[in-house]
Steps between C-alpha positions, in 0.01 A plus 500: 500500500289582802618568850253571781628715784858368491731602780862521609654153536605347825873440533671179597859384444589135468870415500657159470845411374628191320511353149232429243187700418318714751201308634188646657202327660186708549225392738165679490280501810196710584247517780153382406182441696421137569138461381433235766637681807494863384857540626798639307748232395828511309475313172746429219379635165502250216501569125615863531738635236816658642741691275867582545565827317841655423344848532268696730159505334374763744776739398397461135136567577595801714702647213219444253254659741716810532532521122126458435326779313234534770474411871374160604127514582401409855189343645276769654466486879126428478567194282761373745246533782242321286744220426581465870131462581471228237797314649350511849167370367681225311684383810174497698337290231790252487502467879126430500544253216774312690269463801215382277723238333623374837145461632390326180787254537392429860144426387634261238712324763200456729289370210763240408524385862121479539488264203692242703233472770144382531251774585413322825859508629600763759795621292269571206270711717801687639626572149152604391492768772849616401388525138211725595726731698762512227239555229374816673857634524562402137194687374598809702852483354356467152290815548808690623696378199233603251454841664876564501531401135210723399668797669835423338346454157299824526809702593700338225236567236460863610873566478580294194466768234702766683773257602522358150530846343781594739676169436481546123653848529796362694545206263495731197763720664717194573471379141625838386765570763650149508480421129881493473557276804580195286751695292673632812526150647636359174767772492596430862535128426714563194726739686548267798487175301264384768175307483174472689468173689171361624381205704166393645471407866437136583268357766738622773505857361854462364659635181865443404742704291855470368652819360826677438619693806372855513221734601140384448144574606261222607155589370164335578137596562232318698134599486301519821127567527514877452874564477819344377842432647775643278865401530792666324787402729856595412759223541874484440594142409846346522620148432466251782245300691132561406356796692137506608282808463157499663228710341245582771252780572774663710728569203220561249312812407126457554329675211130569488313362201208698360 
């Protein structure tokens, strides 16, 4: 079992009182960049697995880390700086690519409209001039895109070996230190007579659970471009009306991904 930079869980208490099973609705929302406008928008996350755990997985990993025969290896500062440079170059390339795609789409729109007119018509000549202007901007955007990608690729290739070696060291340590994670979880489940529940979010970002009243942790992970959002939110469920828990960047831990 592998962990990657796990942290202390956020705490949240949900209390409802009535009869029947405890019901929980989880909605997952994150902020993403709209590729058309470049603005940040809130979007429901579909097809994300959410688990309801009757134990704190972070506490188990923390205990195993403390009991490990050797300290957890860390990424050297120079590799972190190298990775940051790669991420900046990647974002510059993607921004340039978005502009290039938008300008290509505009050229295609003009071409389709030109096809509706005779070359002698005024509207055709107007569109022809627009095409020439847009084509120059398109070619400039294409050069910026290619230059940005070349820089990103060069940085990535130069750092690949060192980053991969560091990553392998950490993964080997995790394989060793967390080898008994499954056994610990099985023992916890037997002792509590609990079970791990899981659901996958629908198109609205919703996952639903029914469980016996008690203490749980809502666990999920969502991968971003160069990081991930990690949730391990403590909840105390009681019988009653369904309670809604929102998983957002505000109650998640943002963990860097190497």
